[in-house]
C-alpha distance (Angstrom), angle and dihedral (degrees) to the residues before:
residue distance angle dihedral
M1 . . .
R2 3.80 . .
I3 3.83 89.2 .
K4 3.82 91.3 51.9
K5 3.81 92.1 49.6
A6 3.80 90.6 48.5
M7 3.83 91.0 51.5
I8 3.82 91.4 49.6
F9 3.82 90.9 48.9
S10 3.83 91.2 49.5
L11 3.80 91.8 50.4
M12 3.81 90.6 50.6
V13 3.84 91.6 51.5
L14 3.83 90.7 48.4
A15 3.81 90.8 50.6
L16 3.80 91.2 51.7
I17 3.82 91.7 50.0
L18 3.82 92.6 49.4
S19 3.78 90.6 47.9
A20 3.81 91.9 52.2
C21 3.81 92.4 48.8
A22 3.82 96.0 47.1
P23 3.85 116.0 104.4
A24 3.77 112.9 -99.3
A25 3.76 117.0 -111.5
S26 3.80 113.2 -104.9
P27 3.79 115.9 -113.5
S28 3.78 111.1 -108.0
N29 3.81 93.2 -114.1
T30 3.81 99.5 51.0
M31 3.77 129.3 101.7
P32 3.82 127.0 -145.8
M33 3.82 114.5 -112.5
N34 3.79 98.3 -110.8
N35 3.77 137.3 87.9
N36 3.79 97.5 -112.7
N37 3.81 110.3 103.4
S38 3.79 91.6 -169.3
N39 3.83 90.9 78.7
M40 3.80 97.0 46.3
T41 3.78 120.4 129.8
L42 3.79 105.1 -144.0
A43 3.75 131.2 -162.2
P44 3.81 114.4 -102.3
G45 3.80 111.0 -79.0
T46 3.86 93.8 16.9
S47 3.80 121.1 121.9
V48 3.79 128.6 -158.7
D49 3.81 88.2 -112.8
E50 3.82 89.4 65.6
I51 3.81 94.3 59.3
P52 3.85 108.7 108.7
T53 3.80 115.2 -114.7
P54 3.83 123.9 -148.7
G55 3.79 90.2 -104.2
S56 3.78 93.6 51.8
M57 3.79 90.8 45.9
M58 3.80 88.5 54.9
A59 3.79 90.1 49.7
D60 3.81 89.2 52.4
N61 3.81 92.3 46.2
P62 3.82 112.7 54.5
G63 3.82 90.7 -178.0
A64 3.79 92.0 59.1
A65 3.80 90.5 45.9
H66 3.82 90.3 50.9
M67 3.79 93.5 55.6
M68 3.81 89.7 54.3
E69 3.81 94.7 52.1
P70 3.82 121.9 102.1
I71 3.79 115.6 -88.7
T72 3.78 106.5 -109.6
A73 3.80 142.2 158.7
P74 3.81 132.9 177.9
N75 3.79 118.7 -93.3
V76 3.79 96.1 1.0
Q77 3.80 110.0 -171.4
P78 3.82 129.7 -158.5
A79 3.79 114.3 -91.8
T80 3.80 114.0 -96.3
E81 3.82 92.7 -152.8
T82 3.79 126.2 59.3
E83 3.83 102.8 -162.3
G84 3.78 127.1 61.7
G85 3.78 130.2 -156.6
Q86 3.80 95.5 41.2
P87 3.85 119.1 153.1
L88 3.79 113.7 -83.6
A89 3.80 116.7 -131.8
Y90 3.79 118.9 -129.9
R91 3.78 140.1 -171.0
E92 3.79 127.3 -137.0
E93 3.80 122.5 -124.4
D94 3.82 117.4 179.3
G95 3.79 90.7 -25.1
I96 3.82 93.7 -48.0
K97 3.81 120.8 121.2
V98 3.81 106.7 -132.1
F99 3.81 120.4 -159.3
E100 3.80 127.5 -178.0
L101 3.80 125.8 -148.3
T102 3.79 129.3 -178.0
T103 3.78 120.4 -166.7
K104 3.79 111.7 -145.2
A105 3.79 141.5 148.2
V106 3.80 120.7 -109.1
Q107 3.77 139.3 166.2
W108 3.82 101.9 -103.7
P109 3.83 122.2 -165.6
I110 3.80 111.8 -138.5
L111 3.81 93.6 172.0
D112 3.78 138.4 0.7
G113 3.79 104.3 -70.9
V114 3.82 94.8 7.2
T115 3.80 118.7 96.3
V116 3.80 126.0 170.1
T117 3.78 131.7 -160.9
A118 3.80 101.9 -112.6
Y119 3.78 135.6 -170.5
T120 3.80 104.6 -141.4
Y121 3.77 148.8 177.6
N122 3.82 106.9 -121.9
G123 3.79 92.6 -14.7
T124 3.83 101.9 -63.7
V125 3.82 139.9 98.3
P126 2.97 111.4 -110.0
G127 3.78 96.6 26.5
P128 3.80 119.3 -120.4
M129 3.79 119.3 -60.5
I130 3.78 115.4 -110.1
R131 3.82 106.7 -150.7
V132 3.80 118.9 -178.3
T133 3.80 140.4 149.0
E134 3.80 124.7 -100.8
G135 3.79 108.8 -91.6
D136 3.81 95.6 27.3
Q137 3.79 115.6 138.3
V138 3.78 106.0 -126.3
K139 3.79 132.4 -164.1
I140 3.81 118.9 -174.6
I141 3.80 118.4 -171.4
V142 3.81 112.5 -157.7
K143 3.80 122.5 -164.2
N144 3.79 116.4 -169.7
E145 3.81 115.1 -142.2
L146 3.81 94.4 160.4
P147 3.81 121.9 110.0
D148 3.83 88.5 -119.7
P149 3.81 135.4 55.5
T150 3.79 118.0 -97.7
T151 3.82 144.3 175.3
I152 3.81 135.3 -165.2
H153 3.80 125.6 -121.9
W154 3.82 117.1 -162.4
H155 3.78 97.4 -139.9
G156 3.83 110.4 -141.9
V157 3.80 95.0 -9.1
E158 3.82 114.1 124.0
V159 3.81 102.1 -122.4
P160 3.82 133.7 159.8
N161 3.80 112.2 -87.1
A162 3.81 92.5 -110.6
M163 3.82 88.8 59.1
D164 3.83 96.5 50.1
G165 3.81 94.4 100.9
V166 3.82 101.3 -132.8
P167 3.82 108.5 146.4
G168 3.77 115.4 -129.2
V169 3.81 90.8 12.2
T170 3.81 110.7 56.1
Q171 3.81 99.8 6.8
D172 3.76 144.4 0.4
P173 3.81 114.0 -98.8
I174 3.79 115.0 -92.7
Q175 3.79 102.3 -109.9
P176 3.83 123.1 -143.2
G177 3.80 108.1 -75.5
E178 3.81 93.7 17.1
T179 3.80 130.2 114.9
F180 3.79 129.3 -143.1
T181 3.81 129.6 -174.1
Y182 3.79 124.3 -144.4
E183 3.81 118.3 -161.4
F184 3.80 129.2 -176.9
I185 3.80 145.3 129.0
A186 3.82 111.8 -94.8
K187 3.81 110.1 -114.5
P188 2.98 149.9 -170.3
T189 3.80 115.4 18.3
G190 3.80 114.1 -107.2
T191 3.81 151.9 71.4
F192 3.79 113.3 -43.9
M193 3.80 138.7 148.2
Y194 3.77 143.2 -150.7
H195 3.79 126.7 -134.6
S196 3.77 144.6 157.3
H197 3.80 117.9 -76.1
F198 3.81 95.9 -172.5
E199 3.82 112.3 93.0
G200 3.78 83.5 -18.0
D201 3.79 94.8 178.8
V202 3.81 87.4 65.0
Q203 3.80 105.0 28.0
V204 3.79 97.8 44.6
S205 3.79 91.3 45.9
A206 3.81 87.5 49.7
G207 3.81 91.8 58.1
L208 3.81 110.4 -84.8
Y209 3.79 97.8 136.5
A210 3.81 136.7 96.6
P211 3.83 142.2 165.9
F212 3.79 123.5 -91.2
I213 3.81 114.1 -166.6
I214 3.81 123.0 -171.7
E215 3.80 113.2 -164.2
P216 3.82 121.6 -150.9
K217 3.80 119.4 -100.7
E218 3.79 89.7 -123.3
P219 3.82 112.1 54.5
E220 3.80 115.6 -115.9
A221 3.80 114.7 -94.2
N222 3.82 93.5 -137.1
P223 3.80 108.3 18.1
P224 3.80 119.2 -173.4
V225 3.79 117.3 -97.5
V226 3.81 89.6 -133.7
D227 3.82 122.1 35.1
K228 3.82 116.1 178.9
V229 3.81 133.6 175.0
L230 3.82 114.9 -145.8
M231 3.82 116.4 -170.5
I232 3.79 113.0 -164.4
S233 3.79 121.8 -152.8
E234 3.81 145.7 140.6
S235 3.81 139.3 -122.2
R236 3.77 137.4 -164.4
M237 3.80 123.4 -146.6
T238 3.79 121.9 178.9
D239 3.81 126.3 170.6
G240 3.78 90.7 -15.8
Q241 3.81 94.2 -52.8
T242 3.80 128.4 112.8
Y243 3.80 121.6 -129.8
A244 3.79 133.9 -179.6
A245 3.81 107.5 -96.3
M246 3.79 111.1 -127.5
P247 3.82 138.4 168.4
M248 3.80 93.4 -107.9
G249 3.77 136.1 98.7
G250 3.78 113.2 -76.3
M251 3.81 93.5 9.4
E252 3.80 101.0 72.2
P253 3.83 116.4 132.5
N254 3.79 120.8 -102.3
Y255 3.82 95.4 -174.4
F256 3.79 127.1 51.0
T257 3.79 123.9 -162.2
I258 3.80 142.6 -158.8
N259 3.80 110.1 -161.4
G260 3.78 89.8 -13.5
K261 3.82 96.3 -52.2
S262 3.81 136.0 99.0
F263 3.82 122.4 -143.6
P264 3.01 128.3 -60.9
A265 3.82 86.3 29.8
T266 3.83 91.0 54.5
E267 3.79 118.4 109.2
T268 3.79 121.0 -89.6
I269 3.81 109.2 -136.7
T270 3.81 110.8 -146.0
V271 3.80 118.4 -160.6
K272 3.79 136.2 163.6
K273 3.78 124.4 -111.0
G274 3.79 108.0 -91.3
D275 3.83 94.8 25.7
L276 3.79 119.7 136.9
V277 3.81 106.4 -128.0
R278 3.81 127.6 -162.8
L279 3.80 121.1 -164.5
R280 3.80 118.0 -171.4
L281 3.82 105.4 -153.2
I282 3.82 114.3 -159.7
A283 3.82 122.7 -179.8
I284 3.78 109.9 -156.2
G285 3.82 101.4 159.6
Q286 3.81 129.4 77.1
F287 3.80 100.2 -97.0
I288 3.81 135.8 77.5
H289 3.80 115.5 -114.7
P290 3.84 121.3 -164.6
M291 3.80 100.1 -154.5
H292 3.81 114.5 -152.8
L293 3.82 127.0 -166.1
H294 3.80 119.4 -153.6
G295 3.79 122.8 -140.0
M296 3.81 102.3 7.2
P297 3.81 135.5 54.9
F298 3.78 119.4 -129.7
K299 3.78 137.0 -155.1
I300 3.80 124.1 -128.6
V301 3.81 101.9 -128.3
A302 3.83 99.6 170.3
T303 3.81 137.7 16.7
D304 3.80 123.6 -159.3
G305 3.79 88.6 -10.5
H306 3.79 96.1 -53.5
P307 3.83 120.8 114.7
V308 3.80 118.5 -114.8
P309 3.83 112.6 -136.1
E310 3.79 110.3 -110.1
D311 3.80 94.3 -116.4
A312 3.82 89.9 53.3
Q313 3.81 97.9 47.5
L314 3.80 113.7 120.4
T315 3.80 120.9 -137.8
K316 3.80 109.3 -141.4
D317 3.78 144.2 146.1
T318 3.82 96.1 -148.5
V319 3.80 129.8 43.4
S320 3.81 126.1 178.5
V321 3.78 111.1 -134.1
A322 3.80 112.3 -160.4
P323 3.82 124.3 -160.0
G324 3.78 109.7 -69.7
E325 3.81 94.7 13.6
R326 3.79 127.4 122.6
Y327 3.79 127.0 -160.4
D328 3.79 124.4 -175.0
I329 3.79 107.7 -155.2
E330 3.81 127.0 -175.5
F331 3.78 133.0 -165.9
V332 3.77 139.5 164.4
A333 3.81 113.8 -118.8
T334 3.81 97.2 -124.6
E335 3.81 101.6 161.1
T336 3.79 129.7 49.6
G337 3.78 120.1 -129.4
Q338 3.78 142.3 67.4
W339 3.82 108.9 -48.5
M340 3.79 121.8 -173.7
L341 3.79 127.8 -135.0
H342 3.79 111.0 -166.6
C343 3.80 146.7 148.1
H344 3.80 111.8 -93.2
I345 3.79 93.7 -145.2
L346 3.77 85.2 92.6
H347 3.78 96.5 -155.1
H348 3.81 84.7 65.6
T349 3.81 88.2 66.2
T350 3.81 92.6 66.7
N351 3.79 135.4 88.9
D352 3.80 109.2 -138.4
N353 3.84 87.7 -23.4
V354 3.81 94.1 -48.4
E355 3.81 118.6 119.2
P356 3.02 134.5 -109.0
G357 3.78 104.6 40.9
G358 3.75 144.9 80.3
L359 3.79 120.7 56.9
M360 3.78 100.2 21.6
L361 3.79 133.7 110.6
M362 3.78 135.0 162.8
I363 3.80 128.1 -117.5
N364 3.83 104.0 -152.8
V365 3.81 109.7 -157.5
I366 3.80 113.3 -166.6
E367 3.82 133.7 179.2
Protein backbone atom coordinates (compact mmCIF):
# COMPACT_ATOMS: atom_id res chain seq x y z
CA MET A 1 0.00 0.00 0.00
CA ARG A 2 2.82 2.34 0.97
CA ILE A 3 4.60 1.48 -2.31
CA LYS A 4 1.45 2.29 -4.32
CA LYS A 5 1.02 5.64 -2.56
CA ALA A 6 4.67 6.47 -3.17
CA MET A 7 4.30 5.68 -6.90
CA ILE A 8 1.19 7.87 -7.15
CA PHE A 9 2.99 10.73 -5.37
CA SER A 10 5.99 10.40 -7.71
CA LEU A 11 3.76 10.50 -10.78
CA MET A 12 2.03 13.64 -9.48
CA VAL A 13 5.40 15.39 -8.93
CA LEU A 14 6.55 14.39 -12.44
CA ALA A 15 3.33 15.76 -13.94
CA LEU A 16 3.82 19.08 -12.17
CA ILE A 17 7.42 19.35 -13.42
CA LEU A 18 6.41 18.60 -17.02
CA SER A 19 3.61 21.13 -16.80
CA ALA A 20 5.98 23.84 -15.56
CA CYS A 21 8.50 23.13 -18.34
CA ALA A 22 5.95 23.05 -21.18
CA PRO A 23 5.87 26.15 -23.46
CA ALA A 24 3.11 28.55 -22.58
CA ALA A 25 0.29 28.89 -25.06
CA SER A 26 0.43 32.12 -27.06
CA PRO A 27 -2.37 34.59 -26.42
CA SER A 28 -4.74 34.73 -29.35
CA ASN A 29 -3.83 38.33 -30.19
CA THR A 30 -0.03 38.02 -30.29
CA MET A 31 2.26 37.77 -33.26
CA PRO A 32 5.51 35.77 -33.49
CA MET A 33 8.66 37.90 -33.78
CA ASN A 34 9.57 37.05 -37.35
CA ASN A 35 8.76 38.34 -40.80
CA ASN A 36 6.81 35.32 -42.00
CA ASN A 37 3.08 36.04 -41.94
CA SER A 38 2.25 32.39 -42.56
CA ASN A 39 2.91 31.56 -38.88
CA MET A 40 0.95 34.45 -37.39
CA THR A 41 -1.60 33.82 -34.67
CA LEU A 42 -4.39 36.29 -35.35
CA ALA A 43 -7.17 37.55 -33.16
CA PRO A 44 -10.56 35.97 -33.85
CA GLY A 45 -12.20 37.52 -36.90
CA THR A 46 -8.91 39.08 -38.18
CA SER A 47 -7.55 38.24 -41.63
CA VAL A 48 -3.99 38.57 -42.91
CA ASP A 49 -5.22 41.31 -45.25
CA GLU A 50 -6.00 43.49 -42.22
CA ILE A 51 -2.42 43.49 -40.93
CA PRO A 52 -0.91 46.99 -41.48
CA THR A 53 1.98 47.15 -43.95
CA PRO A 54 4.87 49.64 -43.70
CA GLY A 55 3.37 51.68 -46.53
CA SER A 56 -0.03 51.89 -44.89
CA MET A 57 1.57 52.77 -41.56
CA MET A 58 3.34 55.66 -43.29
CA ALA A 59 0.04 56.78 -44.81
CA ASP A 60 -1.50 56.75 -41.33
CA ASN A 61 1.48 58.60 -39.83
CA PRO A 62 2.24 61.87 -41.64
CA GLY A 63 5.24 62.49 -39.36
CA ALA A 64 6.88 59.24 -40.43
CA ALA A 65 6.13 60.02 -44.07
CA HIS A 66 7.68 63.49 -43.67
CA MET A 67 10.98 62.12 -42.42
CA MET A 68 11.23 59.92 -45.53
CA GLU A 69 10.66 62.78 -47.98
CA PRO A 70 13.54 64.38 -49.91
CA ILE A 71 15.28 67.27 -48.18
CA THR A 72 14.33 70.40 -50.09
CA ALA A 73 14.10 74.17 -49.74
CA PRO A 74 13.11 76.94 -52.16
CA ASN A 75 15.84 78.68 -54.14
CA VAL A 76 18.72 76.64 -52.75
CA GLN A 77 22.03 78.13 -53.88
CA PRO A 78 25.48 76.51 -54.11
CA ALA A 79 27.60 76.89 -51.00
CA THR A 80 30.04 79.79 -51.14
CA GLU A 81 32.47 78.09 -48.72
CA THR A 82 34.16 74.74 -49.23
CA GLU A 83 35.31 73.82 -45.70
CA GLY A 84 33.12 73.26 -42.66
CA GLY A 85 33.94 73.51 -38.98
CA GLN A 86 36.06 76.65 -39.29
CA PRO A 87 36.35 79.02 -36.28
CA LEU A 88 33.48 81.47 -35.98
CA ALA A 89 34.39 85.11 -35.41
CA TYR A 90 32.71 87.00 -32.59
CA ARG A 91 32.39 90.51 -31.24
CA GLU A 92 32.53 91.60 -27.61
CA GLU A 93 29.75 93.60 -25.97
CA ASP A 94 30.18 94.50 -22.29
CA GLY A 95 32.50 91.54 -21.78
CA ILE A 96 30.14 89.09 -23.54
CA LYS A 97 31.30 87.14 -26.60
CA VAL A 98 28.57 87.50 -29.23
CA PHE A 99 28.30 84.99 -32.08
CA GLU A 100 25.82 85.02 -34.96
CA LEU A 101 24.42 81.96 -36.72
CA THR A 102 22.04 81.76 -39.65
CA THR A 103 20.38 78.48 -40.55
CA LYS A 104 19.93 78.11 -44.30
CA ALA A 105 19.85 75.49 -47.03
CA VAL A 106 22.69 75.22 -49.55
CA GLN A 107 23.98 72.82 -52.15
CA TRP A 108 26.98 71.27 -50.37
CA PRO A 109 29.64 69.25 -52.25
CA ILE A 110 30.70 66.16 -50.31
CA LEU A 111 32.78 64.78 -53.18
CA ASP A 112 33.73 65.75 -56.71
CA GLY A 113 30.54 65.33 -58.69
CA VAL A 114 28.35 64.63 -55.64
CA THR A 115 26.40 67.51 -54.09
CA VAL A 116 23.72 67.21 -51.41
CA THR A 117 20.98 69.57 -50.32
CA ALA A 118 22.11 70.52 -46.83
CA TYR A 119 20.60 72.38 -43.91
CA THR A 120 23.48 74.40 -42.47
CA TYR A 121 24.71 76.90 -39.94
CA ASN A 122 26.22 79.81 -41.90
CA GLY A 123 26.34 77.81 -45.12
CA THR A 124 28.79 75.01 -44.23
CA VAL A 125 28.77 71.37 -43.08
CA PRO A 126 29.70 71.11 -40.28
CA GLY A 127 28.69 74.58 -39.17
CA PRO A 128 31.34 76.96 -37.84
CA MET A 129 33.32 75.99 -34.76
CA ILE A 130 32.56 78.01 -31.65
CA ARG A 131 35.76 78.06 -29.57
CA VAL A 132 35.75 79.84 -26.21
CA THR A 133 37.38 79.65 -22.79
CA GLU A 134 35.76 78.15 -19.70
CA GLY A 135 33.96 80.90 -17.82
CA ASP A 136 33.32 83.09 -20.88
CA GLN A 137 29.88 84.68 -21.05
CA VAL A 138 28.46 83.72 -24.42
CA LYS A 139 25.56 85.07 -26.46
CA ILE A 140 24.59 83.30 -29.69
CA ILE A 141 22.02 84.95 -31.95
CA VAL A 142 20.30 82.46 -34.26
CA LYS A 143 18.31 83.54 -37.32
CA ASN A 144 16.25 80.86 -39.03
CA GLU A 145 16.17 81.06 -42.83
CA LEU A 146 15.08 77.44 -43.29
CA PRO A 147 11.60 76.52 -44.52
CA ASP A 148 11.05 74.63 -41.23
CA PRO A 149 11.24 75.51 -37.53
CA THR A 150 14.41 74.64 -35.66
CA THR A 151 16.22 74.94 -32.31
CA ILE A 152 19.80 74.43 -31.10
CA HIS A 153 20.89 72.02 -28.37
CA TRP A 154 24.34 72.59 -26.82
CA HIS A 155 25.37 68.96 -26.57
CA GLY A 156 27.31 68.34 -23.33
CA VAL A 157 27.61 72.02 -22.41
CA GLU A 158 26.23 72.88 -18.96
CA VAL A 159 23.61 75.52 -19.79
CA PRO A 160 20.56 76.87 -17.94
CA ASN A 161 17.44 74.81 -18.61
CA ALA A 162 15.82 77.60 -20.64
CA MET A 163 18.81 77.49 -23.03
CA ASP A 164 18.76 73.70 -23.60
CA GLY A 165 17.02 73.94 -26.98
CA VAL A 166 14.28 71.29 -26.61
CA PRO A 167 11.20 72.45 -28.54
CA GLY A 168 7.96 72.38 -26.60
CA VAL A 169 9.85 71.85 -23.34
CA THR A 170 12.40 74.63 -22.80
CA GLN A 171 11.48 76.92 -25.70
CA ASP A 172 9.16 77.37 -28.63
CA PRO A 173 10.66 76.34 -31.98
CA ILE A 174 12.33 79.14 -33.91
CA GLN A 175 9.96 79.65 -36.81
CA PRO A 176 11.14 80.50 -40.35
CA GLY A 177 12.18 84.16 -40.41
CA GLU A 178 12.43 84.40 -36.61
CA THR A 179 15.46 85.00 -34.39
CA PHE A 180 16.28 83.53 -31.00
CA THR A 181 19.15 84.34 -28.62
CA TYR A 182 20.91 81.78 -26.45
CA GLU A 183 22.93 83.03 -23.47
CA PHE A 184 25.05 81.05 -21.01
CA ILE A 185 28.45 80.78 -19.32
CA ALA A 186 30.76 78.38 -21.18
CA LYS A 187 31.52 75.35 -18.99
CA PRO A 188 33.08 72.86 -18.49
CA THR A 189 36.32 72.54 -20.45
CA GLY A 190 36.19 69.98 -23.26
CA THR A 191 35.00 68.80 -26.67
CA PHE A 192 31.31 69.45 -27.28
CA MET A 193 29.00 70.25 -30.18
CA TYR A 194 25.79 72.01 -31.09
CA HIS A 195 23.01 70.66 -33.28
CA SER A 196 19.34 70.94 -34.12
CA HIS A 197 16.84 69.40 -31.71
CA PHE A 198 13.78 69.94 -33.91
CA GLU A 199 13.03 66.91 -36.10
CA GLY A 200 16.61 65.98 -35.30
CA ASP A 201 16.54 62.73 -37.27
CA VAL A 202 16.08 64.85 -40.41
CA GLN A 203 17.75 68.17 -39.61
CA VAL A 204 20.91 66.80 -38.03
CA SER A 205 21.33 64.29 -40.84
CA ALA A 206 20.85 67.18 -43.27
CA GLY A 207 23.82 69.07 -41.79
CA LEU A 208 22.72 71.07 -38.75
CA TYR A 209 25.66 70.23 -36.50
CA ALA A 210 28.97 71.85 -35.53
CA PRO A 211 31.81 71.64 -32.98
CA PHE A 212 31.85 73.61 -29.74
CA ILE A 213 35.23 73.64 -27.98
CA ILE A 214 35.74 75.06 -24.48
CA GLU A 215 39.39 75.69 -23.63
CA PRO A 216 40.66 75.51 -20.04
CA LYS A 217 41.22 78.73 -18.10
CA GLU A 218 44.84 77.73 -17.51
CA PRO A 219 46.66 76.95 -20.79
CA GLU A 220 47.83 73.36 -21.19
CA ALA A 221 51.42 72.74 -20.12
CA ASN A 222 52.20 70.54 -23.15
CA PRO A 223 49.57 71.21 -25.81
CA PRO A 224 49.53 69.08 -28.96
CA VAL A 225 51.23 70.49 -32.04
CA VAL A 226 48.20 69.48 -34.13
CA ASP A 227 44.64 69.63 -32.75
CA LYS A 228 41.87 68.60 -35.16
CA VAL A 229 38.11 68.14 -34.79
CA LEU A 230 36.61 65.34 -36.93
CA MET A 231 32.80 65.16 -37.07
CA ILE A 232 31.52 61.85 -38.41
CA SER A 233 28.18 61.57 -40.17
CA GLU A 234 26.25 59.96 -43.04
CA SER A 235 24.23 60.99 -46.09
CA ARG A 236 21.80 59.38 -48.48
CA MET A 237 21.55 60.31 -52.15
CA THR A 238 19.11 58.59 -54.50
CA ASP A 239 18.29 59.64 -58.07
CA GLY A 240 19.85 63.04 -57.48
CA GLN A 241 17.79 63.74 -54.35
CA THR A 242 18.99 64.04 -50.75
CA TYR A 243 17.33 62.11 -47.93
CA ALA A 244 17.92 61.89 -44.19
CA ALA A 245 20.09 58.83 -43.55
CA MET A 246 18.53 56.57 -40.93
CA PRO A 247 19.02 53.05 -39.54
CA MET A 248 15.89 51.71 -41.20
CA GLY A 249 15.09 49.75 -44.33
CA GLY A 250 15.26 51.85 -47.48
CA MET A 251 16.80 54.83 -45.69
CA GLU A 252 20.32 53.55 -45.04
CA PRO A 253 23.18 55.93 -45.94
CA ASN A 254 25.19 55.43 -49.11
CA TYR A 255 27.72 58.19 -48.38
CA PHE A 256 29.71 58.68 -45.19
CA THR A 257 31.42 61.93 -44.24
CA ILE A 258 34.17 63.37 -42.07
CA ASN A 259 33.66 67.11 -41.61
CA GLY A 260 31.13 67.09 -44.42
CA LYS A 261 33.35 65.34 -46.99
CA SER A 262 33.76 61.79 -48.29
CA PHE A 263 37.16 60.32 -49.22
CA PRO A 264 39.09 61.28 -51.32
CA ALA A 265 37.69 64.77 -50.66
CA THR A 266 38.45 64.45 -46.93
CA GLU A 267 41.26 66.54 -45.47
CA THR A 268 44.82 65.23 -45.38
CA ILE A 269 46.37 66.04 -41.99
CA THR A 270 50.09 66.76 -42.35
CA VAL A 271 52.29 66.52 -39.25
CA LYS A 272 56.00 66.27 -38.54
CA LYS A 273 57.70 63.19 -37.14
CA GLY A 274 57.75 63.49 -33.36
CA ASP A 275 54.67 65.77 -33.19
CA LEU A 276 52.02 65.15 -30.54
CA VAL A 277 48.69 64.98 -32.38
CA ARG A 278 45.20 65.30 -30.89
CA LEU A 279 42.12 64.22 -32.85
CA ARG A 280 38.71 65.07 -31.41
CA LEU A 281 36.35 62.41 -32.79
CA ILE A 282 32.66 63.39 -32.71
CA ALA A 283 29.88 61.08 -33.96
CA ILE A 284 26.85 63.12 -34.94
CA GLY A 285 25.01 60.69 -37.24
CA GLN A 286 22.89 57.65 -36.35
CA PHE A 287 25.47 54.89 -36.77
CA ILE A 288 28.39 53.55 -34.73
CA HIS A 289 31.82 54.00 -36.30
CA PRO A 290 34.87 52.05 -35.02
CA MET A 291 37.65 54.40 -36.07
CA HIS A 292 41.00 52.71 -36.70
CA LEU A 293 44.41 54.40 -37.05
CA HIS A 294 47.14 52.70 -39.08
CA GLY A 295 50.77 52.68 -38.01
CA MET A 296 50.61 54.22 -34.53
CA PRO A 297 48.70 53.48 -31.32
CA PHE A 298 46.84 56.27 -29.57
CA LYS A 299 45.68 57.05 -26.06
CA ILE A 300 42.13 58.05 -25.16
CA VAL A 301 42.69 61.23 -23.15
CA ALA A 302 39.08 62.46 -22.86
CA THR A 303 35.58 61.03 -23.31
CA ASP A 304 32.49 63.17 -23.92
CA GLY A 305 34.58 66.23 -23.10
CA HIS A 306 35.82 64.99 -19.74
CA PRO A 307 39.53 64.26 -19.17
CA VAL A 308 40.60 60.67 -18.49
CA PRO A 309 43.14 60.41 -15.64
CA GLU A 310 46.54 59.43 -17.00
CA ASP A 311 46.65 56.11 -15.14
CA ALA A 312 43.25 55.18 -16.61
CA GLN A 313 43.98 56.10 -20.24
CA LEU A 314 43.63 53.18 -22.65
CA THR A 315 46.16 52.63 -25.43
CA LYS A 316 44.34 51.46 -28.56
CA ASP A 317 44.35 51.60 -32.33
CA THR A 318 40.56 51.37 -32.76
CA VAL A 319 37.78 53.12 -30.84
CA SER A 320 34.05 52.78 -31.50
CA VAL A 321 32.36 56.16 -31.52
CA ALA A 322 28.61 55.90 -30.98
CA PRO A 323 26.10 58.63 -31.93
CA GLY A 324 26.53 61.61 -29.64
CA GLU A 325 29.88 60.46 -28.24
CA ARG A 326 33.17 62.33 -28.32
CA TYR A 327 36.64 60.87 -27.89
CA ASP A 328 39.82 62.92 -27.72
CA ILE A 329 42.68 60.69 -28.82
CA GLU A 330 46.39 61.56 -28.84
CA PHE A 331 49.41 59.95 -30.45
CA VAL A 332 53.00 60.77 -31.29
CA ALA A 333 53.78 60.65 -35.02
CA THR A 334 56.66 58.17 -34.82
CA GLU A 335 56.85 56.93 -38.41
CA THR A 336 56.97 58.90 -41.64
CA GLY A 337 54.58 58.06 -44.46
CA GLN A 338 50.92 58.13 -45.40
CA TRP A 339 48.89 56.58 -42.56
CA MET A 340 45.16 55.97 -42.88
CA LEU A 341 42.45 56.73 -40.34
CA HIS A 342 39.20 55.01 -41.27
CA CYS A 343 36.01 53.37 -40.02
CA HIS A 344 36.40 49.60 -39.66
CA ILE A 345 32.82 48.89 -40.69
CA LEU A 346 34.23 48.55 -44.16
CA HIS A 347 31.03 49.39 -46.00
CA HIS A 348 31.45 52.84 -44.44
CA THR A 349 34.58 53.29 -46.56
CA THR A 350 32.59 53.34 -49.80
CA ASN A 351 30.89 56.01 -51.88
CA ASP A 352 27.54 54.71 -53.10
CA ASN A 353 28.94 51.16 -52.65
CA VAL A 354 32.18 51.91 -54.51
CA GLU A 355 35.48 51.54 -52.63
CA PRO A 356 37.54 53.48 -51.58
CA GLY A 357 35.52 56.32 -50.12
CA GLY A 358 33.54 57.47 -47.15
CA LEU A 359 35.11 57.55 -43.69
CA MET A 360 38.77 57.66 -44.62
CA LEU A 361 41.46 60.32 -44.35
CA MET A 362 45.24 60.32 -44.48
CA ILE A 363 47.68 61.33 -41.75
CA ASN A 364 50.79 62.48 -43.67
CA VAL A 365 53.85 62.24 -41.41
CA ILE A 366 56.88 64.06 -42.79
CA GLU A 367 60.44 64.61 -41.52
